[in-house]
N, C-alpha and C positions, 0 to 999 in steps of 0.2 A: 230369086235377084232383090226381092224385099229382105230375106232373112241374111242376105251379105250386106246391105246396108245398113241395117241393123247393127251389125258386129263393127260394123267400120265407125259409126256412129259411138258406140260403146268404146271403141279404143279409143277414138279422139277424145270422148268426154274423159277417160281415165287419164290420157297424157296431161290435159288442159287443167285438171282438177287439182288444187293445192296437196303437196304431199302431205304437208301438216294435217289435212282433212281424209286424204284417205285410210289414215293407221291411227293406232290407237298411243295414246302415251303413258310412257314407262316412268314409275313413283317406288321410289328406295327410300326404306329407311335402315335405320344399323340392328337396332335392338325391339323386342318387342314393345315395351311404352310408346315407340314412336311411331308405331303403326297402328296402335289399337282405335284412335278416333277414324281414320281413314278408313280400315277394316268394316266398324260398325255402320259406316255410313254409305257401305258399296251396296249395291242391288246388282240381281241377276249373274252371282258369283260361279266360278267355276276354275276348279284348283287344275296345274299342271304339274307334275314335279322333274325335274330333268335337273340329271349329274346330284340326287339327292336337296337340291333346291325348290322350294314350293314356290310358282309362281301362282296368283291367281289374278286372272279375267272379270272385269266387270265395268259397272258404271259408276263414277261418280262424280257428281256435282253437272251431268248432263255430258260428260266424256267419257269416252271407254278408254279402258285403262287397264294394265299389267302392274299389279302390286308386289315387289316383294323384299324379304328383311336378308341385308345382305351379310349380316356378321359385322362385329367390330373389326378396324383394322383396314389396311390398303390391301392385302391380299386378298380378303375376302370380299372388300367392296369389287376390286377389279373382276374377281372370277364372277359374282352374279349380274353384274353391268356389261359382261363381254356375253354372257348366256341368253340374259334378254334382249341384247341388241342382235344378236346371231338366229333367235327362234323367233322374236316377235318382230323388228323391225321399227322398232317405236320411233314417231314422228318426231320426238323428244326428248330427253329423263330430267324428272325433279325428282329433288332428294329432299327430303324433309326429316328433322331431327334437333338434336340439342349438342350446345359446344360450349368451350370456354369463354368467356370473356375477356378480351384485351382491352378496348377503348375503353378509357376511364370513363367516360361519360354514360357508360352501358354498365345494368345491371342485371341480375338474374329474373326471368320471365320475358326479356328486352328481344327482340329479333333480328337479325341483321340477314339482308338480301345480299348475297354474294356478287360481288360486281366479278371479281377474279378470283382464283384462288390457286394457290402453289404449294407445294411440302418446304417444309421447315427443318427436314432432315434428310437432304438428300443433296448431297454435296461432299465436301471432304473436312476433315475436325482439324486444326490447327492449335496451338499453344495460344493464338490471337482470335480464336471464337473460330466459328465457323463461316466458309467459304460457300455459297449457294450456287449449285450447278444445276445446269437443263437436263432434262430427261431426253433420249432420242426413239425416235421411232426403229423398233427391229428391220420393220422393211424395208426402209429407205437409209436406214443408218444418220437421216440427217436431224436435227436438233429441233425440240418441241420449243416452244416459248417456255420462257421459266414461269411464268405465270398465265394459267387460260381464263380465256374470258368467258364468262358466262351471257348466254345468249343474249344480246342487248332488247329484243323485242320481248324476250318472257321478263325480264329486269324492270321493264316498263310497265308489263302489265301488273308484279308483283307490289312495286311499286303505290299506281294507281288505286288497286283496289284495296289495300291496306289502311287507304285514309276511312273507307268506310265500314269496318269490320269493327265486330263487337269482339275482344279477346279477353281473355280471364285474364281477372286482376292479381295484382302481386301482393302480397303482404309481408312487407320486410319489415325490420324494426323500427324505423321512421313512420310509418303508416301503410296503408293498398293504395297500388299504383294502377293505372291503366300501362300496360306496356308501351313503351318506344320502340318506333321500326328506324332502323337506318340499313343505309348500305355502305358496303364497304368489301374489304379481300378479307377471304378467310385463309388459314392455311394448315398444313394437313402432317401429322407425324405420329409414329405408332409410339407416343409416349401418352397419358394424361398428363398435362399438365398442372403443376401443384406448387409455382413458385412465382413470386411476386419479381423476384431477379429473370428469371425466363421471360416472362410476358412483356417485363420495359422492354426484353433485349427483341423481342420478336416486334414490338409496338415502333422499337427504334428501325432496326434494319428493313422491317419487309411491310410496316405501316400497316399490320395484320388489327383486324378489329374484332377478331374471333379467331380459337384454335381448335380441330378437332382431329378425326380419326380415321376419315373416309373419302372426303370430298376432293384432292385433289387427285386419287387414284381414278375416283369415278371420272372426275375431268379429263384426265390423261386418254382412258379408254373411248370415252365420248371423241374427243379430240380427232384421235387416230381412225376411229371408224367414221367422222363424218357426220353427229349425230348432235343438236343443239341441248343444251342441259341449263338447269338453273339449282344453284345449292341455296336453301333456304333453311334456317339455325335460330333456334330462341337459346338463349342462355342459360343454362341452370347454374352455373356459378360464374365466379370471376378468374378462374385460373390462377389463384395465390394459394397461399399456405391452408386457406379455409374450404377450397376447393372440393376435396372428400366431403366433410358434413355436409355444404350447401348444395350438392349432387343429389344428397338423399332428402332432400327439403322441397328443392326445385324442379325436379325432370319429368316431375307430371305436367303439372302444371307446361313447363318450359313446350314438351313434348307436344300438351295439345295446342298450344297458342302459334308453332309452326305448324303443326296439320291445318290450323283453321285457315292460314295462311294458304297454306298450298291447296286447299278444295278449293279458295275463289281466285287461284289463278287458273286452275283447272276449268273454273267457270267460264274461263274467256278463251277457250280454245274451244273452238264450235266440230261439231263430231256433226256429219250430214244425214239425215234421214233417210234410209234404205229403200 
């Protein structure tokens, strides 16, 4: 009788324990420099290879996580995100990486916390320009939102913890600066943007703060699989005609600053003691 009571109490505890406290957090980055700091700070690491993709479980900032490199581009990112959700059932997914800046108030090394993520290359191209479409969920054939909202609680946590962090300073032609942290819309496409004309269009049409190549596909996957998500990007360039040179100069420090903020966010998500 006592054993049955214990089993019932255990089941009840499991049901009332918050989902985020029961599971781990998924952490993604597109390519190796975006993951260097995160991997170096992880403890109790254990690798699992699924469909040729390496997933590393461990502890980071006191939170149990599973870390993976998506590869560059929307398809790669969606595949890795899907496998992570299917095999590890994360309570939330956080992406750490670099991006091209579109907001003229921001420069290399500064950080954008995504409030929304949307595609800038999904729709119909006409002589007059781009007509943006919503994606559809293939299971229901219902339209997804054209812009995917990052989890508001995670956005708030990121903004709050960013105020007390020591980021690496950025050396620019005009001096050395602590990075600015802003929230805004991040846009995604399978192209590296290196055009002032295009950045001005993305700013005007989508109110974009930054552009990159993975975020919206991760967001769509998470949205369709009911998994909260957050996209954090530090700028490696201003997505203009200097972008190819600037990314080589700033991507290490940008990746480091994004990862610094991600680790701080992870520290606000509690993992219960067993």
